[in-house]
N, C-alpha and C positions, 0 to 999 in steps of 0.2 A: 687773265681774270683779274679783276681789281678788286680792292676791298683787304680787311683784315682777314688774314688766314687761321683759320681756328685749329688747335692741335687735334682735334679728333672731329671728325664730320661725316655725313652720308653724301655719298657722290658716286656716278658711274663710273667703274673702274676702266672703263674704256675713254674716258676723257683726259688720261694721263699715260705718258709713254711708260712702258714697263721697264726701261732702262733706266728711268729716272730713279737715282739712290734715294731720293727723299720719299718715295712713294712706295706704298706694298698694295699689290693689286693680286684680285683672284681670277683667273681665265682658263676655260674649259675649251680644250681643242678634241674635235671629233676629225678622224682620218679615214679615208675612204680605203676600199680594198686596195686600190693600186698605189697607196701610200700618198695621196696628195690630199692637202688640206682643203676641205671642203667648207667648215663652219668653224667660226671661233666665236664661244658665247662668254661675255663678261658678266658678270654678276653684280648687282648692287651690294653694296657692303661697307664696311667701315674704312676710311682711309686716314691713317696714323701718320702724321709728320714726325720724323724722328728731330727730337730737339736737339739743339747745339748752341751753347751760351755764346758763341763768339761766331756763328754763322750769320750771313744774312738772311733776307727772305727767302722763301723756297723759289728754286730755279724754274723759271716758266717753260714750257715745252713748245718749240716753234710750231706756229701754225701749218707751215709748209710740210710737217712730217706727217705721213700718212700710214695706214695700218700696213701696207705692202712694205714699207721701209722699216716695219719692225722686225728684229728678228725673232724665230720662233723660240720661246723659252725652254728650257732644259725639262725634261720630265721630271715631276716631283715624286718621290717615293718616301712612304710614310715607314720612320723607323719603329720597330716594336721596341718599347721601353723596357728596360732590364727589371727583372722580378724585383718589387720593393719589399724590403724587409719590414714586415709589419709591426713585428714586436719591437723594433729601434725607431721606425719613423712615426708610429702611431700607436704607443703603447697603450693609451687609455683606449682607444678603440680595440685593441687587442684584448683589453681586459674585459670590455663590455662584450664584445661579439666572439671571442675565441679563435681556435685556428680554423674558421671557416665552417664551423657547425652551427653557429649561431646561437649558442650557449652561454659561451663566456664563463667567467669566474666569479660574478656577482653573488649568484644563488648559493655558490659553494662557501665563499667567505661569509654570507650570511647565516648559514648554517652553523659554521665554525663559532661565530659570535654566540649563537644561541648554545651551543654545547657548553660553553665556558659558565653558563649559569646553572650547570647541573653540578652534583658532585661524584657521579658514578666514574667518570673518567679520572676522578682524583684517587680512585681505590681506597675510598672511606672505610675504616674498620673502629669498631668499638666507639670512643667517645671524640674520634677526630673530627670535630665541627668547625675549625676555625681556619681560616688561609688569609694570607697577606696580599694586599694588591700591589705594594711596591716590590717586593722580591721577587725575583727572576723565578719562574716556573708558578706552579699553582699547587703546592704542596698542601694537604690538609693535616693539621696538627690538634692536639688536645690544648685546652687551655692553659696548663703548666708548662708544656712545651713551648707555645707559641710566647708565652711572657718570658721564659728563661731565654730565648733565643734573640728577643729583641730588648734585652737589657741595654745595649749600646745602638739600638734603631727605635728610638722612643718615637719617632714621628711618623712611622708607617701607619699606613691605614688597614685596619683589619677588618674582615667579614666573617659573621658567625651563620650558620646554618642553622635556622630556627624550625626545621622540619618542612618548611614549603619552599624557602628561599633565602639566598644569602641578604642579610643585613648589616649595615654598619655597626661597629662598636669600638669603643675606643681603649686603647690599652690601660688607661687609668682605670676605666671600669672593671677591667680583668685582674687588677691588683698590681700593676705596674707602678714603681716608684724610682725616680730618677735619683741617684745621687751624686752631688758636686762637691767639689774641693778637695778630692783624693785621687782624681785622674782617671776614675773608672776602675780602680784596682782593686777597692775594698769600700765596705760599708763604713760609714763613721758611726763612732761608738755613743755619740749623743748629737744626733742629727736633729735639725731644726726644720720642722716643716715650712715651706713657702705658704703664701697665701691660698686658700682653697680654691681660689678662682684663678690660678696662675695660667697665663696664656702665651703661647708660642706661635708666632707666624712663620710658617714654612712655606716653600715653593708648591706644595700639594694641598695647602688650605690652612685653616686656623685650628689649632688644637689645645686641648685642655690637658695639662700634665700636672701630676703629682711629683713635686720637687722637694729634696730635703738639703738644706744647706748645712754646711759642716761647721759645728760649734766647738771644735777642738781648742786647745789652748793656743796654737799657733795660727787660729783661723784666719783668712782672708775676708774682707768685706764681701757682702752678697754680690755686689756688682763685678767683682773682680773674680769671684768665681764662676759666673755666668760668661764672662769674656773669656776666661780660658777655657770653657767648653764650647766656644765660639757661638755665643749666644749673646745679642747686643741689647743691653736693656734700656728701656724707655726712660727709667728715672735713675737718679743717683742713689737715693734711700729707699729702702725696702720695695723693690721693682717687683711688678705683679704681671708685666707684659715684656716681652722681649722678642726678637726677630733673629732667626739664624742668618750667619754671615752669608750662606749661599741664596737666601731670597734677598738680601741688601744686594748683593753682586748682581744677582738677576736683574733685579729692578734698575739697577745703575747702566747694565748693559742695554738694556730694552729700551730705557728712557734716551740713552746716547743715540743708537742704532735706529729703532723704531719710534723714537718720539712719544711713548705712550705715558700719559699722564698718571700721577701717583693714584688720583682717584679710581682711573680705568683699572690700573693694576689692583689695586684693593678691591675692587667689586669682582675681579675676576678670581681673588682668594675665597671670597664670600660665596661666589657660584659654585666653586670646587667644594667648599664644605657643605652647604646644602642648596642643591638645584631647585628646590620644591618652594623654598621661602617660607617654609612652616616653622624651621627651628633655627632661624638665624642667629648666629653669633652676637655677642656684644658688641658695638662698634669700638673699634680701636684705631679708627682712622687719623685722629690727632696724633696718637702713639707713633703711629707708622710715619707720618710726615716728620715728626721730630727726629726718629731713629734713622732715616733715610739722609736727614740732613747732616748730622753729626757723624754718620758712617762715610759719607762723600769726604767731609771735611777730615777727618782723621787718615783716610786714604790720601788725599791730596798732600797731606803734611808727610806722609810715610813715602809716597813716591819722591817727593822733593828731596828726601834725605834728611828731615828733621829730627826723625827717631834715631838717627845715627848720630846727632850730636848732643851733647849736655845741655839740657833747658833748651831744645830745639825750638819748641814752638814760640817760646818767649823771645828768642833771639832771631827769629825769621825776620830777614830784611825785606823792606818794600819790594814786592814784584818776585820774591824769592820762590813762589811757589809755581812760578810760570816755567812754561816749557821753552826754552829760547831755541831760534832756529841755527841748526848747525851749519848752515850752508853761508849765512850771512858775514860780512867780515868783522872779525872781534879780535883787536890788538891784544897781544899776550896769549892768545887762546889759539886762533889758527890762522894768523898771518905770520909772515916771517919778520924777524928784529928791524931790517932795513925795509920794510914795504914803503916807507915815504920817500926813498931814493930811487923809485921805478921811474922808468921814461915816462915823459909827459903823456905819449899817446898810450900807456897801460894804466894811467890814473883810473880809468872807469870800472878797473877790475876791486878797486875798493870803495867803490859809491855803495852809499846805503840808500835803498829807495824804499820809502814809505808810503803807503796808500791811507789816503784820508777819506772819511765818508760817513754820512749820516744815516740812520734807518728808523723810519717812521711806524714799521709794524711792529717793533716791539715796546709798547706801550705798558705803563703801570698806573693801576688805579689807587686811589687813596684808601688804602688798607692798612690798619694797625699802623706803628709809628716806628721810628729808628730806636726808641727806648723799649718797646716792648719786642721789637723783632730785629735785633742787631744782627748784621752781618758778620760770620764766624771767621771770615779771612779777608773781608774788602780791604782793599789796600795792600795786599799781600800776594795777589795773583794778577789778575787782568783788570780788574776795576780800580780806579783811582781812589785815593783816601776820601771819605765822604766829607770830612769837617773842613780841611783847607779847600777842597774843591768847591763846595757850596759857599765859602766865605769869599773866594774870588768871583764867583758868578752874581752874588748878590750886589757886587760895585756895579754892576752893569745891568739893573733893573730896566732901564730905559734905552738901552743901547739900539740905535737904527743901522742897519747893514744895507746899504742901497747899492744896487746893481746897476751899472753902466753897460753890462754886454747885454744887449736886446735879445740876443739868440737863446740865453739862459735865464729862467725866471727862479732860481732856488731862494736867491735872497729877497727877491721880490715876494714871495709867497711865505716868508719866515713869520711875519706877525700874523697871517692869516690862519695858522695852525691852531686848532681848537686845543684848548688846555682845561676845560671844564671838566672837574673830576678826576683829573690826571696828576699823578706826583710826576711822571716823566711822560713825555710827548715822544719820545723815543732814544735811541742811543747813538752816541759818536763813538767812532773807533778808529784806530790806526794799526793797520798790520804790514807785514814785510811783503811789498808788493809783488815781488817774484815768485817766493815761495808760499805765500798765502799764510804765514803762521800770525796768530794775532801776538802783538808785543806785549811785554809785560807793562802794566799798569798804563794801559792804552784806551780805556773803555770807561765812558763817562754817561751819566744821564743827560739827557736835554728838558729843560723845563718848559722852553717857549721856541720851538723850532730850531731850526740850525743856525745859531748864532755864532759870531767870533768869539765871544768870551767862551763859550763852550769847546768849541773845535780847536782854538789855541792852545787851552789848558791840555786837552787829549793829546795834540800833536807834539807839543813841547814836553809833555811827560814821557811819551813813548821815544821821542828822540834823544833822552837822557841816556839811554843805553847804547847809543850809536856814537863811537869813539873814534870812528875815521874822521876825515877832516872835509868830507865831501858828503852832502845830503841831497837827495832829491825828492820833493813832496808831490805825490800825484795826488790832485783832487780835482772833482768835477766843476769846481768854481775856481781854480788856482787864480785865474786871470784877475779876480776882484780880491781874493783872500790875500794874495802876497802883497796888495797895496798898503803900506804903512804896517806891514808885519813886524818889521824890526821896531817900529815905535811902539805897538802895542806889546810886544816882548819884554819891554821895559819895565812894565808894571809886574811882571812876576818875580819871584825870588830868584837871587842870582844862581842858585842850585838847578834853576829850570831853563834858564837863558842859554841860548845856544852860542858858544864863543865866537866873537867876533872874527877869528881868523879861520873860520870854518865856511867852506863854501857853500851856499844854499841856493837850489835851482828849484822852478815851479814846473809842473807839466799838467796836462789835462789827459783823463784815460781816453783810448782811441774811440769806443764806443759813444763817450760822452762829447768828442772834439767836434762832431757834426753840428750838434746845437749851438755852437758859438760862432761869433760873427768870423768872417774869412780871415782877417788880419790876426785875429785872436787864435785860429788854429793854426796859421804859419808859425808863430812864436812859441806855442806852447804843445804842439805836436810830440807825441814820444817816438815819432819815426825819425825825428832830426835831433833829439836829445842822445847824449852818449850813454845809452843804457840797454844796449843790445836789442832785443826783441821784446822786452816787457811792455804789456799792454795795459796795466795800471787797473785792469777791471777783476782782479783776484778778489778784491774786496767785495764786490758784487756776488762773485761766486761763494763767498764765505757766508754773506746774509742769506741767500737762498737756502744753505744748511741750516742755519739758525732760527729762521723764521717759522720752520715748523713748530717750534714750541712757543710761540707767540701767545696763542689763545690759552695755553695752560699757565703761563708765567704772569698774564696780565692782572690776575686777581691776588697775587702773592702780595706778601708785604716786603718792605724794601730789602730787609736782610735776606729773606728767603729768595728773593728775585735776584740780588748780587750772587749768591751763593749758587743757585741754579744755573745761571748763565755761566759764570765762573767754571763750573763742571763742564758744561757744553764746549766752552772754549778749549780747556783742557784736551777733552776727547778729541777735538777738531784737531788741534796742534800735534798730538802724538799720532793720529792717522796720517798727517801730511808729512810727519817726520819719516814714519815707517815707508812712506811711499815714494821718498826721494830717490831710492834706487831705480825703480822703472820710470820714475817721471824724467828725472835728468837725463836717463839714457835715451828714452825716446825722443826729448827736445834737442838732444845732441845730434842724433841720427837726422833729424829733419834740418837742422842748421848746418850741418855739413853738405847736405845735398843741395839746399838754398844757396849757399856760399859759393858752391862750385858753379853754380848757374849764374848768379848775379854778378859776380866777380868779372868773368870774360865779358858778360852783356855790358857791363859799364866800359869796359875797355874798347870794346867795338864801337860803342856809342862815342866815345872820346876821338876815335881814329877817324870817323866821318863827320866830324865838325868841319863848317865850311873855313874857319880859320884855326890854323895851329896857335894863335895867341889867345884863343877864347878860354880854354881850359884853365891855364895858369892864371889867368885874370879872375876867372870865377871861382877858382880854389882860394886865392888870396882873400877874395871878399868874403867867402862863406867861412872861413877860418878866422878872420877877424871877428865876425859877428859871432862865432862859437865860443871866442875868447871873452866877447863883451856882448852880451845878449841886448843891451841897451841901443846898440846900433840898429840902423834900419834893416829889417830882415830881407835877405835875398831872394826868399822862397815866396813873396808876395809881389804882384803887380797888379794895377787897376784892371778890372775886368772890362773888356771891350767885346761883345758880341756882334756878329753880323746880324743886321735887322732882317725880319722874315722877307720884306719887300725886296731887300738887296738879294737874297738867295733865290727868290723867284725870279729876278731879271738875270740872273746867272744861269740859272736853269733853262730859261727860255732861251737864252743865247746858246747853250749847247744843244738845245733841241733843233733851232734853225740851222746849225751848222751840219748837224747829224742828218737833217732831212735833206741836205744838199746832195749827199752821197751813199747814205747807209740807209738801207730799209730796215725800221725798229717796228718792234711789236706795240702797238697802241691800243689802249682800251677800246676806242671807236674804229671800228673797220673802214678803212677808205673806201672809195667807191670802185667799182671794178673797173672802170676806164682808167682810172688813175694808176691802179697796180698793173694794167695790162701795159701801159705806156712805160711804166718804171722796168717791167719785164722785158719788153722789146729794147730799151736801152742797155740792159745788162747783157741781154743775147747778143747785141751787136758788140759790145766791148768783148765778150768772150771769143767771138769769131775774129777780131782782130789779134787777139792773144794766140790762137790757134796758128795763125800764120807765122807769127814770130817764133813760136815752139816749133814750127815744122823746120826752120832755118837752124835755130841754135840748140835744139834738142832732138836731133834726128833718132836717137833710141826710142823715142816714143811716137813713132809714125804708125805702128801697127795699133798701138792703143788709141790713137788719134781717130783712126778710121773707125773703129768700133764706137766711139765715145759719139763721133758726128750723126752716125745713124740714129743715135737715141735723145739726142738733144731736141727739146721740144719747148714751147713757150711755157706750159704748165709748170714743169719740173726744173726751170732754169736757174731756181735759187739752190738747188741741189746737187747741180752740176760739178762733178770734179774738176779742178783747176789743173791737175797733173804738174804741180810745181817740182822742182828737184828734190825738195824733202819728201814728196809723196812717192817716188820710185825707189827701186831697190838700188842698194849701194854699188853694185856692180856695173848696173847700167849706168848710173850716175857718173861714175868715174870715167867711163869711155865715151859716153855719149852725150854729155853735156859740152858745149864749146863756148868761146869766149869769156869764160868765168862766170857763168850765170849762177853756179853754185854758191861762189863768193860773193855774189851780188846780193842772193837770197839770204846768205848768212849775215851780212852787214844789216840788210833791212829787218831781219828777225830780231836781231840782238837791239835794234834801235827801236822795233815795236814792243819789245819786252820793257825795256826802260821807260817809253812813252806810257805803256799802261801801268807801270808801278806810280810814276807821277800822277797819273790821272786818279788812281786809287789813293793816293795818299792825300791829294787836294780835296777829293770827295768827303774823306774821312773827317778831314779838318773842319770843313764846312758843315758836316753833320753833326759832330760834337758841339760845334758853336750854336747850331739851330737848336738841339737838345737843351742845351744849357738856356738858350733865351726863352724857349718854349716853358721850362720848369719854372722858370723863375717870372715870367711876365705874362703868359697866356693863361686865360681863364675862360670857360664857358664851351658848350659844344661847337657852337659855329666857328670860334676861332681855331679851337684844337682840331676841329675836322680840315681846317685849311692848311695848319701845320702839318698834320699827318699826311695830306696829299703832298707836301713839298718832301717830307722825309720819304716818302714811298717813291717819290721820282729819284731823290739821291740813292736809294738803296737800289733801284733798277740801273742807274748810270754806274753804280759801283760793281754790281753785279756783271755789266756787259764788259767793262774793264778788266775784271777776273776773268771771264772768258777769252777776252783776247789775249790776256798775257798768256793764259794756260795754252791757247792753241799756238801761239809764237814759241814758246818754250818747247812744246812737244815737236816742233818742226827744227828747231836747234838742236834737240837731242836726236833727231833723224840724221841731222847733217853732222854733228860732230861728235856724237856719242857720249860716254861719260868722261869729264875732265875735271880741270880745275875750274872752270868757268861754271860748274854747277854750286861753286861755294858762294858765288856772288848771286847767281839767278836761280835761287831754290826752287823747289817743288811748292806751289802756293796752294795752301790749305785753306778751308774757310775759317778754322781757327785762329791764323795767321793775319786776316783782315780785321784789324781793330786800330783803335783811335791811338795817336801817341801819347796824348794828355788824357787824363780823367778830371774829377774834382780835385780840389787841392791835396787832400789826403785821404781819399775814399774810393768806393768803386765806381766806375762809370754809371751813370744813370740810364744809360740806353741798354745798358744789360738786364735792366730789371723785367723787361717784357718779355725776353727770352727766359729767364729764371723761373717766371709763372707757368710756362709751358712744359716744364721739366716734372718729372717723376721725383718722388720724395728720395728714393736713393740716389739719384743724380743730383739733387740740391745738396744732399748730405755731403756727397764727395765734393762737389763744389764749395762747399762752405769752408772745406780743409783750405782753400787756396784765397778765400776771401781776404781783403786787406791791401793797401798799400804796399806793403812790405814784401807781398807775394807776386805783385804784378811783374811781368817780363814784358820787355818792350819787343815788339814783334820785327822780325828781321827786315820786313819792308821798309823799316824806317832807318836800318842800319846800311842801306846800299848807298852807293855814289848818287849825291844830291838830295839824299832823302831830308836833309836839314836844311835846304835852301842853299843860296850862293852866299849869304852872309850880309847882303846889302839890304834886305827888309829886315826894318828895325822890330815890327810886330812878331814876325817869325823869329828873329834872334831871342826875343824875350820869351816866347813861347818855348824854344830849345833850351835856353838857359834854365828855365825853372824845371823843365823834364831832366836835364841833365843832372841838377842839383838833387832832384829826387832820386835820380838813378845812382848817383854817388852815395846818397844817404842808404839807399836799400843796400847797396854792396858793405858800406861801413858796418851797418847794423847787424847784418848777418855774420861778418867777420867778427865782430864785436861778440856776437852771442855765441860762436864757437869758442873763442878763448875765455868767456866769461863762464860757459858752462863746466869747461876742463878745470878752472879754477875754483867753482862751486863743489864740484866732485872732489877736489882736494881738501878744500876747507871741510868739506862734511866729514870725511876720514879722520881727519886731524882733530876736528870738533868731537867725534864719538871717542877717540883714544884720550882724550884730555877728560872726558866726562867719566871714562871708565877708570883713569887714574885718580879722578877724584872721589870715586866711590870706594876705591882701594884705600884709602885714606880713612874712610868712615867706618871703622873698624870697632868703635866703642871708645870709652873715656876710663880712667884708672879705677873709680871706686863703683864698678858695677858688679852686680851679683854673677856667679857663675853662669846660671841659666840665661839671664838677660843677656849677658855678654856674648852667650853664644848665638843667640836669636839675632843680635845686633850685627854679629860678624857675618852669620850666614845670608842675612839679606843683602849686605853689602856685596858680597862675592856674588850673589845673584844677579844683582843690577849690574855689577862689572861686567859678568858674562853675557848679559843681555846686549850691552852696549858693543862687546866685542863680537859677538854675533851678528848684529846688524852691520859693523864694519866687513865682517868677513861676506856677508850677503851682498852689500852693494860693491865689495870688490869683485867678486864673481860675475856680477852683471855688468861691470864697466871694463872687463878685461879686454884689451884690444882697442880702447878708445884712447890710448896715450895717457891714461891718468893712474901710474901704479906708483903708491907711495910704501914704502917698505916700513912695516910696525917696527916701533923702537924696542930694542932689546932689554933695555933698563931704564931706570928713570935718569941716570945720569947722561945716559946716551941720547934721550928722547929730544931733548931741545937742539943739540947739534944735528941729529938726523934730520929732524923737522925742517931746521932752517935750510939746511943743504938742498934738500928736495924742493922746500917752497921757493927758494931762489931759482931754481933749475926751471920750475914750471910757470912760476908769476912773471918771470922776466924773459919768457922764450922770446928769441927773436922774431919780430913782427914785419910781416909784408906790409908796407905803408903805400902800396901804389894805389889803394882805393881811398886814402885819405887825402 
């Protein structure tokens, strides 16, 4: 059959061989009484091709195979499935249908809901007519009892039985008054009533309370009395509205996790208060907005330890509220004192990788102004300080950033970004590329697209906290951004400039690299940078988390916008920090597995190079380029594809030679006369073989006599040749003369090597044709021709695979298991893959196979996507797999693939060492943070109550970081990263230093470098 094969289609099942492993057939067999098969019925049904990413096309069934040659399939028995546990497997269905009686539990539950509307089950007696919705149970009480019991629970919702049903009634209406200022222990002698419309927002609705402030001689301001009762006031003087701490904490958690807006949350409170809409409470939305901003600001200050320092808010340093990545290198915190004297091959351990990018989903409209809506902590957390930032941007009002990389249009589209009505068209940001934590002072508004003046400021501001001597910037337009970067940096204040003695490198994230020119990819690929397996795309994953608040923040004023996004970034960083335990562990497991595969693979690649001088020569060249990236990159060579016409000529020549001696399966059946003539010729040659076998293989004379009787012209193709490999071992040892066994052994080995050579040549040609087609061929007519050529190449490759498999099976029969199987391995379809792919990406010819896969298979396959996961098939690592060294084009191709194999082995080796070092740094950073909290136990002139609170919070935070350290250590046990906790402050530095040196300067196997 010719043409594209569909993954699912209708076909007759008897058109395919039932022994074909790629097809599934349904067949019904009727057996007569004397056990002879009399009829076989094959039904029309769905024929599904089992997909395989690396497989060639479906193997065609030889036309000569008849139904009589097909062995009978084994009887199929239907296994009875085990009894399913309906309660566990389908709990909702079990709730609806019940345990087989069809009644279920819905009616029962509904009636219980109705029962709760009465008061009989409450055993009501006398004046008991009140119950509480929020207290556990449904106790019915009288008015005085319910008021007395709720003196310290004033925000519970009370229901009153009016003689017919329960209706809501407030505790204020029942006479409850809340006394503040005395800690709830006593009533004030001179209480001062709050405003008659005093409102409290709580998680269960909006409440009116009768509040009494304390007016004693040593009274506190009303705002402080509210705060000590965990009520956050909306105003400083004479507050009339407040919110409970529980409400503000719940909204903050819901906003960060569920991305719910303040308006949506407030509307939920209104609905809880009055679902009918007839008695809606007074609108307190603006007060609510103000309170959640102030509350989030104070909590951010508290988490950063500013409440544990005298004048903490006033003395907060720029970026001091940001959560810092514990795994990134920080001298004097988590690096050994002598880290700068590490061997050159370990310098990558102290490389800071920063990912820079812009996001145009986070827009902000012209609402309010900086004066009316200032940011409460802008410049103290993640957003840069607004004043110096805008002063710098205004200097470049007409800056033109022109891109010369035709593969990427970010800069070309900069001026086309619409900014009408927008204060900010987006946000520029810089994060830790590996651990994905937002850097301090690393976020800035974009006024007009993604311009250099904005991104330079953000990147340099983020780099100020990078104190190591090596920085790698990952940016999707790094090829253009790096041009004149040092000259542009001179326009910044000296405090923001990167020192000249620091090494700065630039890379392009892996998923964005494909959009650039080929030579650009070779220079800036993160697969060849000394950065482990960092992909640089972590900032895109961060954007996906933050973008969900884009709509709700678009209408905010400038200060509110900054505060809200700072709050989101803080939550993001904390979640990333607490997830380092599992994250680093899983990455290390994968890295160790991959390193164990790619290291030996590269060694095997080096061993089969046609010239032993090539590897040292190429290593010297690539190491020189790694030291000086300005040199020509050895990873790039001008593309040279075989033309479609040239490939067609080669294919025609192969077919002409094949026609001379091999019967091929053609799309157009030859004439009956031609077939008959070829069958006669083959029959004559078989008879000649039989005469030779009678003399040199006397052990098979009996078999030859039986075979001669059945030889006919019709089935000559399926006639058994009875070579030495096809007979039993004991007969072969005594009945084969003249060394015929050794002759077949040598011929079969040569046949295997020839087949492998044919497969490699076909795969080279196929990859070249794929590349040529994808870049140059358009239109249905030309693509059809290209597909025909590819179809013929796949067929030739399939025939070579079958040739190898038959020859190897014969060798296995002759030799048995032995050392030779390490060279001539079992050939599977996943082994038949090209040597080279695109520059640094997946081979394009795999895409059509991926389209035939199920969702689960694609998900499993995606885990191995990327140049770093690609393993060279063993068919290229056999003798002669890389040519003889005389062909310049083949040598260049092999050189690039060898360099890529070296880079893969190096990156995975680096990844293992880097992850272990990051685990060590994380634990040391957690110790350092815990020790820092231990020093924040207060200051001398604190009053007793305040001092106890400050000390208690410091102790709690210290315990949190030590608990994280213990948790991470429990996860990482057995991974070779065990750092003993310091016994005291005096011993801390020395213990850390000794362990740091031991791990950081671990002897390294440099065979892969």
